[in-house]
VEXROBA-238878 format. One record per residue (C-alpha): residue number from 1; residue in three letters; y, x, z. Coordinates in Angstrom, 2 decimals, padded with zeros to 5 digits. Last residue first. Example, Ala and Ser with C-alpha at 12.3 -4.5 7.8 and 13.67 -1.06 7.14 Angstrom:
<mipas>
+-----+-----+---------+---------+---------+
:   i :  aa :       Y :       X :       Z :
+-----+-----+---------+---------+---------+
:   2 : ser : -001.06 :  013.67 :  007.14 :
:   1 : ala : -004.50 :  012.30 :  007.80 :
+-----+-----+---------+---------+---------+
</mipas>
This chain:
<mipas>
+-----+-----+---------+---------+---------+
:   i :  aa :       Y :       X :       Z :
+-----+-----+---------+---------+---------+
: 315 : gln : -004.46 :  003.41 :  007.58 :
: 314 : ser : -002.16 :  001.84 :  004.49 :
: 313 : tyr : -002.06 : -001.70 :  007.10 :
: 312 : lys : -000.09 : -000.14 :  010.07 :
: 311 : asp :  002.01 :  002.14 :  007.32 :
: 310 : lys :  003.06 : -000.94 :  005.84 :
: 309 : ile :  003.83 : -003.09 :  008.62 :
: 308 : gln :  006.19 :  000.24 :  010.20 :
: 307 : asn :  007.46 :  000.30 :  006.80 :
: 306 : met :  009.22 : -003.31 :  007.09 :
: 305 : leu :  010.32 : -002.36 :  010.38 :
: 304 : lys :  012.46 :  000.70 :  008.97 :
: 303 : leu :  013.66 : -001.26 :  005.90 :
: 302 : lys :  015.18 : -003.96 :  008.23 :
: 301 : glu :  016.18 : -001.22 :  010.63 :
: 300 : phe :  018.41 :  000.12 :  007.85 :
: 299 : ala :  019.81 : -002.65 :  006.56 :
: 298 : val :  020.90 : -004.09 :  009.91 :
: 297 : asp :  022.40 : -000.26 :  010.48 :
: 296 : lys :  024.48 : -000.40 :  007.45 :
: 295 : pro :  025.96 : -004.21 :  007.81 :
: 294 : ala :  024.10 : -006.89 :  005.17 :
: 293 : arg :  026.11 : -007.75 :  001.95 :
: 292 : arg :  024.30 : -004.58 : -000.06 :
: 291 : leu :  020.86 : -005.79 :  001.16 :
: 290 : gly :  019.18 : -006.67 : -002.37 :
: 289 : cys :  016.76 : -009.22 : -002.38 :
: 288 : asp :  013.66 : -010.06 : -000.43 :
: 287 : pro :  012.41 : -006.94 :  001.04 :
: 286 : asp :  010.04 : -005.01 : -000.14 :
: 285 : leu :  006.42 : -004.10 :  000.59 :
: 284 : ile :  003.74 : -003.36 : -002.77 :
: 283 : leu :  000.75 : -005.12 : -002.47 :
: 282 : lys : -001.88 : -004.87 : -005.08 :
: 281 : asp : -004.30 : -002.17 : -002.69 :
: 280 : lys : -003.52 : -004.75 :  000.02 :
: 279 : gly : -005.48 : -007.06 : -001.52 :
: 278 : val : -004.19 : -010.18 : -003.39 :
: 277 : ile : -004.52 : -013.80 : -001.31 :
: 276 : asp : -005.58 : -012.05 :  002.20 :
: 275 : ile : -003.44 : -009.06 :  001.97 :
: 274 : ala : -000.48 : -011.03 :  001.30 :
: 273 : lys : -001.55 : -013.91 :  004.84 :
: 272 : ile : -001.08 : -010.33 :  006.46 :
: 271 : val :  001.68 : -009.63 :  005.16 :
: 270 : leu :  003.46 : -012.60 :  006.30 :
: 269 : asn :  001.82 : -012.72 :  009.83 :
: 268 : asp :  003.55 : -008.95 :  010.09 :
: 267 : val :  006.77 : -009.70 :  008.78 :
: 266 : asp :  006.36 : -012.90 :  011.96 :
: 265 : thr :  005.74 : -011.10 :  014.22 :
: 264 : ile :  008.20 : -007.72 :  013.55 :
: 263 : asp :  010.71 : -010.06 :  013.67 :
: 262 : asp :  013.58 : -009.61 :  011.39 :
: 261 : val :  016.38 : -007.51 :  012.21 :
: 260 : glu :  019.71 : -009.51 :  011.85 :
: 259 : asn :  022.33 : -010.24 :  008.38 :
: 258 : val :  020.16 : -012.96 :  007.16 :
: 257 : ser :  019.78 : -013.76 :  003.27 :
: 256 : ser :  017.91 : -010.06 :  003.07 :
: 255 : asp :  014.66 : -011.68 :  004.53 :
: 254 : val :  011.86 : -009.59 :  005.01 :
: 253 : cys :  008.41 : -009.18 :  003.29 :
: 252 : gly :  009.61 : -010.25 : -000.43 :
: 251 : phe :  006.04 : -008.85 : -002.22 :
: 250 : gly :  006.50 : -006.64 : -004.84 :
: 249 : ile :  002.69 : -008.05 : -006.38 :
: 248 : lys :  000.82 : -005.13 : -008.94 :
: 247 : lys : -000.86 : -006.96 : -012.18 :
: 246 : asn : -004.11 : -006.57 : -013.10 :
: 245 : gly : -005.03 : -010.20 : -013.08 :
: 244 : ile : -002.56 : -012.37 : -011.22 :
: 243 : leu : -004.16 : -015.81 : -012.38 :
: 242 : asp : -006.49 : -016.42 : -009.95 :
: 241 : ala : -004.04 : -015.66 : -006.68 :
: 240 : asn : -002.42 : -019.26 : -008.38 :
: 239 : lys : -002.66 : -021.30 : -005.45 :
: 238 : glu : -002.57 : -018.68 : -003.10 :
: 237 : leu :  000.89 : -017.42 : -004.51 :
: 236 : val :  002.86 : -020.82 : -004.69 :
: 235 : asp :  001.64 : -021.11 : -001.43 :
: 234 : ile :  003.70 : -017.73 : -000.23 :
: 233 : asn :  006.64 : -019.10 : -002.70 :
: 232 : val :  007.35 : -021.99 : -000.79 :
: 231 : asn :  008.59 : -020.58 :  002.84 :
: 230 : asn :  010.78 : -018.92 :  000.86 :
: 229 : gly :  012.96 : -016.26 :  003.66 :
: 228 : ala :  010.01 : -014.37 :  004.17 :
: 227 : phe :  008.61 : -014.75 :  000.48 :
: 226 : glu :  010.45 : -013.48 : -002.26 :
: 225 : met :  009.32 : -011.64 : -005.61 :
: 224 : asp :  008.47 : -008.74 : -007.41 :
: 223 : leu :  005.78 : -009.52 : -010.71 :
: 222 : ile :  004.58 : -005.35 : -011.15 :
: 221 : asp :  002.76 : -004.56 : -014.72 :
: 220 : val :  005.19 : -006.71 : -016.45 :
: 219 : asn :  004.47 : -008.59 : -020.26 :
: 218 : phe :  005.10 : -012.41 : -018.91 :
: 217 : arg :  002.06 : -014.35 : -017.96 :
: 216 : val :  003.16 : -014.57 : -014.17 :
: 215 : ile :  006.12 : -015.96 : -015.01 :
: 214 : asp :  005.33 : -019.05 : -016.65 :
: 213 : arg :  002.72 : -020.12 : -014.19 :
: 212 : phe :  005.09 : -019.40 : -011.67 :
: 211 : ala :  007.90 : -021.43 : -012.85 :
: 210 : asn :  007.85 : -024.56 : -010.74 :
: 209 : asp :  006.77 : -023.47 : -007.74 :
: 208 : leu :  008.93 : -020.46 : -008.46 :
: 207 : thr :  011.63 : -021.00 : -005.28 :
: 206 : gly :  014.23 : -017.84 : -005.64 :
: 205 : cys :  013.82 : -014.06 : -006.26 :
: 204 : val :  012.20 : -012.46 : -009.83 :
: 203 : his :  011.97 : -009.09 : -009.86 :
: 202 : met :  010.49 : -007.76 : -012.94 :
: 201 : ala :  008.29 : -004.36 : -013.10 :
: 200 : leu :  007.77 : -002.37 : -015.74 :
: 199 : pro :  004.98 :  000.39 : -015.52 :
: 198 : ile :  005.27 :  004.15 : -017.33 :
: 197 : glu :  004.88 :  005.09 : -021.18 :
: 196 : leu :  006.93 :  002.00 : -022.65 :
: 195 : asn :  005.97 :  001.62 : -026.33 :
: 194 : glu :  006.96 : -001.96 : -026.05 :
: 193 : his :  008.04 : -002.92 : -022.44 :
: 192 : leu :  011.83 : -003.87 : -023.10 :
: 191 : ile :  011.24 : -005.67 : -026.14 :
: 190 : asp :  008.58 : -007.19 : -024.40 :
: 189 : ile :  010.82 : -008.65 : -021.72 :
: 188 : ala :  012.99 : -010.21 : -024.18 :
: 187 : glu :  009.63 : -012.19 : -025.89 :
: 186 : ser :  009.32 : -013.16 : -022.56 :
: 185 : ala :  012.74 : -014.69 : -021.70 :
: 184 : val :  012.62 : -016.23 : -025.62 :
: 183 : lys :  009.04 : -018.08 : -024.31 :
: 182 : met :  011.07 : -018.55 : -021.39 :
: 181 : asp :  013.96 : -020.96 : -022.40 :
: 180 : val :  015.90 : -020.78 : -018.78 :
: 179 : met :  017.81 : -023.19 : -016.97 :
: 178 : gly :  014.96 : -024.16 : -014.29 :
: 177 : thr :  016.57 : -021.99 : -012.28 :
: 176 : ser :  013.25 : -019.43 : -010.99 :
: 175 : leu :  014.16 : -017.45 : -014.58 :
: 174 : phe :  017.65 : -016.50 : -013.45 :
: 173 : pro :  016.31 : -013.92 : -010.97 :
: 172 : glu :  015.81 : -011.52 : -013.74 :
: 171 : asp :  016.50 : -008.05 : -012.40 :
: 170 : ile :  013.93 : -005.51 : -014.71 :
: 169 : gln :  012.04 : -002.95 : -012.88 :
: 168 : ile :  011.30 :  000.65 : -014.41 :
: 167 : tyr :  008.49 :  002.66 : -012.34 :
: 166 : val :  007.96 :  005.73 : -010.72 :
: 165 : pro :  011.00 :  007.00 : -012.49 :
: 164 : lys :  010.74 :  010.01 : -015.00 :
: 163 : val :  014.62 :  010.42 : -015.37 :
: 162 : lys :  015.28 :  011.79 : -018.72 :
: 161 : lys :  012.72 :  009.70 : -020.75 :
: 160 : ala :  011.92 :  006.49 : -018.82 :
: 159 : ile :  015.66 :  005.92 : -017.92 :
: 158 : ala :  017.09 :  006.89 : -021.37 :
: 157 : asp :  014.00 :  004.34 : -022.88 :
: 156 : val :  015.03 :  001.14 : -020.57 :
: 155 : glu :  018.69 :  002.23 : -021.55 :
: 154 : phe :  018.11 :  002.07 : -025.46 :
: 153 : lys :  015.88 : -001.12 : -024.41 :
: 152 : leu :  019.07 : -002.64 : -022.93 :
: 151 : ser :  020.82 : -003.05 : -026.52 :
: 150 : his :  017.21 : -004.63 : -028.16 :
: 149 : ala :  017.18 : -007.25 : -025.22 :
: 148 : leu :  020.77 : -007.81 : -025.40 :
: 147 : asp :  020.07 : -009.21 : -029.04 :
: 146 : ile :  017.30 : -011.19 : -028.22 :
: 145 : ile :  019.22 : -012.85 : -025.34 :
: 144 : ala :  022.49 : -013.47 : -027.81 :
: 143 : asp :  020.04 : -015.35 : -029.88 :
: 142 : glu :  018.77 : -017.53 : -027.15 :
: 141 : lys :  021.97 : -018.08 : -025.65 :
: 140 : asn :  023.16 : -020.20 : -028.62 :
: 139 : lys :  025.69 : -020.28 : -031.39 :
: 138 : tyr :  026.43 : -017.06 : -031.06 :
: 137 : phe :  029.76 : -015.30 : -032.93 :
: 136 : ser :  032.03 : -016.79 : -030.19 :
: 135 : gln :  033.07 : -016.78 : -026.49 :
: 134 : ile :  029.42 : -017.03 : -024.89 :
: 133 : arg :  030.45 : -017.27 : -021.30 :
: 132 : ser :  028.23 : -014.81 : -019.19 :
: 131 : ser :  025.53 : -015.55 : -016.27 :
: 130 : his :  022.92 : -017.01 : -018.34 :
: 129 : ile :  023.45 : -013.81 : -021.04 :
: 128 : ile :  023.07 : -011.46 : -018.20 :
: 127 : thr :  020.12 : -013.43 : -016.58 :
: 126 : thr :  018.00 : -013.39 : -019.52 :
: 125 : pro :  018.89 : -009.88 : -020.59 :
: 124 : gly :  017.89 : -008.56 : -017.42 :
: 123 : thr :  019.40 : -006.80 : -015.24 :
: 122 : ile :  018.24 : -002.90 : -014.91 :
: 121 : ile :  016.51 : -001.24 : -012.04 :
: 120 : gly :  014.96 :  002.47 : -012.29 :
: 119 : lys :  013.11 :  003.54 : -010.07 :
: 118 : val :  013.24 :  006.41 : -007.69 :
: 117 : gly :  009.96 :  009.00 : -006.04 :
: 116 : lys :  007.14 :  008.33 : -004.12 :
: 115 : gly :  003.49 :  008.30 : -005.22 :
: 114 : glu :  002.42 :  011.73 : -005.04 :
: 113 : pro :  004.69 :  013.71 : -002.89 :
: 112 : ile :  008.03 :  014.91 : -004.56 :
: 111 : asn :  008.11 :  018.85 : -004.38 :
: 110 : gly :  011.52 :  020.71 : -003.45 :
: 109 : lys :  012.05 :  020.60 :  000.26 :
: 108 : tyr :  010.74 :  016.25 :  000.71 :
: 107 : tyr :  014.72 :  015.59 :  000.80 :
: 106 : asp :  015.56 :  017.67 : -001.26 :
: 105 : lys :  013.29 :  016.27 : -004.73 :
: 104 : val :  015.13 :  012.89 : -003.06 :
: 103 : val :  017.96 :  014.08 : -003.17 :
: 102 : lys :  017.33 :  015.68 : -007.23 :
: 101 : lys :  016.14 :  011.52 : -007.61 :
: 100 : ala :  018.67 :  010.76 : -006.71 :
:  99 : tyr :  020.97 :  012.23 : -008.74 :
:  98 : lys :  018.93 :  011.75 : -011.85 :
:  97 : leu :  019.43 :  008.32 : -011.05 :
:  96 : asp :  023.05 :  008.32 : -010.97 :
:  95 : asn :  023.04 :  010.03 : -014.19 :
:  94 : val :  020.90 :  007.51 : -015.90 :
:  93 : ser :  022.83 :  004.65 : -015.29 :
:  92 : ile :  024.22 :  003.80 : -018.13 :
:  91 : glu :  023.69 :  005.82 : -021.03 :
:  90 : gln :  026.53 :  005.83 : -023.62 :
:  89 : thr :  028.04 :  003.28 : -026.10 :
:  88 : pro :  025.35 :  001.01 : -025.24 :
:  87 : asn :  023.87 : -000.45 : -028.43 :
:  86 : arg :  024.99 : -003.87 : -029.67 :
:  85 : ile :  025.87 : -007.58 : -029.51 :
:  84 : lys :  027.36 : -009.26 : -031.76 :
:  83 : ser :  031.50 : -010.60 : -030.73 :
:  82 : val :  032.50 : -011.80 : -027.71 :
:  81 : val :  030.56 : -011.96 : -025.29 :
:  80 : val :  032.59 : -013.15 : -022.13 :
:  79 : thr :  031.02 : -010.91 : -018.84 :
:  78 : asn :  033.68 : -012.20 : -015.95 :
:  77 : gly :  035.41 : -009.86 : -013.46 :
:  76 : asp :  038.71 : -011.09 : -014.55 :
:  75 : glu :  037.36 : -011.17 : -017.81 :
:  74 : leu :  035.06 : -008.48 : -019.33 :
:  73 : lys :  033.70 : -007.68 : -022.63 :
:  72 : met :  030.58 : -007.90 : -024.50 :
:  71 : gly :  029.99 : -007.13 : -028.22 :
:  70 : pro :  029.74 : -003.53 : -027.37 :
:  69 : ile :  028.04 : -003.16 : -024.38 :
:  68 : tyr :  029.21 : -000.84 : -021.75 :
:  67 : arg :  031.05 : -002.57 : -019.70 :
:  66 : thr :  027.38 : -004.89 : -019.75 :
:  65 : phe :  025.80 : -003.29 : -017.61 :
:  64 : ile :  027.84 : -002.76 : -014.42 :
:  63 : ser :  029.34 : -005.67 : -014.66 :
:  62 : val :  026.06 : -007.99 : -014.53 :
:  61 : met :  024.74 : -005.95 : -011.42 :
:  60 : asp :  027.90 : -006.18 : -009.50 :
:  59 : gly :  029.86 : -002.58 : -008.78 :
:  58 : arg :  028.83 :  001.20 : -008.76 :
:  57 : val :  026.57 :  001.35 : -005.44 :
:  56 : gln :  023.20 :  000.38 : -007.18 :
:  55 : gly :  022.06 :  002.19 : -004.13 :
:  54 : asp :  020.23 :  005.26 : -006.58 :
:  53 : ser :  016.88 :  002.90 : -005.67 :
:  52 : val :  013.57 :  004.26 : -003.50 :
:  51 : ile :  009.89 :  004.10 : -003.87 :
:  50 : asp :  008.16 :  004.85 : -000.84 :
:  49 : val :  010.68 :  003.13 :  001.56 :
:  48 : gly :  009.77 :  004.96 :  005.35 :
:  47 : ala :  013.04 :  004.56 :  007.01 :
:  46 : asp :  014.17 :  007.85 :  006.40 :
:  45 : leu :  013.77 :  008.14 :  002.89 :
:  44 : gln :  016.06 :  004.60 :  002.65 :
:  43 : ala :  018.99 :  006.45 :  004.57 :
:  42 : ile :  018.64 :  009.49 :  002.94 :
:  41 : val :  018.53 :  007.77 : -000.88 :
:  40 : ser :  021.79 :  005.60 :  000.51 :
:  39 : glu :  023.50 :  008.48 :  001.91 :
:  38 : lys :  022.98 :  010.46 : -001.34 :
:  37 : ile :  024.54 :  007.60 : -003.72 :
:  36 : ser :  027.30 :  007.07 : -001.22 :
:  35 : gln :  028.30 :  010.39 : -001.69 :
:  34 : lys :  028.03 :  010.33 : -005.30 :
:  33 : tyr :  030.57 :  006.85 : -005.32 :
:  32 : glu :  033.64 :  008.49 : -005.34 :
:  31 : asp :  033.07 :  011.01 : -008.27 :
:  30 : tyr :  035.67 :  013.72 : -008.58 :
:  29 : ala :  036.49 :  014.93 : -012.00 :
:  28 : gly :  040.40 :  013.60 : -012.53 :
:  27 : leu :  041.89 :  017.07 : -012.13 :
:  26 : val :  043.15 :  015.83 : -008.55 :
:  25 : asn :  040.26 :  014.77 : -007.63 :
:  24 : leu :  037.97 :  017.25 : -008.39 :
:  23 : leu :  040.09 :  019.87 : -006.54 :
:  22 : lys :  039.40 :  017.50 : -003.38 :
:  21 : asp :  036.06 :  017.73 : -003.89 :
:  20 : lys :  036.15 :  021.20 : -004.02 :
:  19 : gly :  038.44 :  021.12 : -000.36 :
:  18 : ser :  036.33 :  019.39 :  001.23 :
:  17 : ser :  037.44 :  015.89 :  002.31 :
:  16 : pro :  037.78 :  013.47 : -001.05 :
:  15 : gly :  037.64 :  009.80 : -000.64 :
:  14 : asn :  034.50 :  008.16 :  000.39 :
:  13 : val :  032.90 :  004.83 : -000.78 :
:  12 : glu :  030.71 :  003.06 :  002.27 :
:  11 : val :  028.15 :  000.99 :  000.24 :
:  10 : pro :  025.32 : -001.24 :  001.87 :
:   9 : phe :  022.18 : -001.16 : -000.59 :
:   8 : ser :  021.75 : -002.46 : -003.59 :
:   7 : gly :  018.03 : -002.54 : -005.45 :
:   6 : val :  015.03 : -004.65 : -004.80 :
:   5 : val :  013.70 : -001.67 : -002.53 :
:   4 : thr :  010.35 :  000.25 : -001.69 :
:   3 : ser :  006.88 :  000.14 :  000.20 :
:   2 : lys :  003.23 :  001.10 : -000.94 :
:   1 : met : -000.57 :  000.00 : -000.15 :
+-----+-----+---------+---------+---------+
</mipas>
């Protein structure tokens, strides 16, 4: 059994403090987020997380990608589709992931143990389009989703080639809303997964009683869902366990919607149910969703508790 995070972690943006950083700031080359990435990664590792993120420190899950994609622009913080969606103008998260991986390597004194490391995280094309306003060019969301999938494929391949993460996660929370054409959403994931030589995960939060039988058939290796703050999904998982096949389950076992540390007995009981349903070898423990809104100490303690449970059943 391994552990991971869904992505975001509480951010503290720091101004330049050292002489070198102050000089870089004068030259316009100081990165105010770099220290935040380092602190986020180390906090995850100190809490016992096996597969960490870079903390997703640079902004919201949509604009962090769309600001670099021609055909999309930001208006008052919201993304608007204004013309045909084309390939990104640059690699978007590669440098942050490279730095996060370096932090992990330094943490382990130069040799990252097998099964540990970083993962790349990309907001899925269906969620981005459904979170955006189409102003022109596209007559429907479905065509925009497919074009965006081809665009984001460049980022997926760049991460796989240049970072070599443990796996890549696609965030698609909109798949649980009932607003999505599942056939098109699945086709978009197929585009992202094509010729990918590392595992692909898909995170879908929300209640999945009406969506699970569709999303479990998506072409992914890991299906990540929330269970701690949701009293429906564990029953959905149990009733449809025969559909899981060889997929692993990212099992949200601490409640990211509550800014207090979970009850360890509740988490333990939930994980026991999951082990009974799919077996511990198919489980990857994580929070329900990102922890950006939690106080930093609470986020850390939630991850620490989660990993105490993981260690208990990994022996």
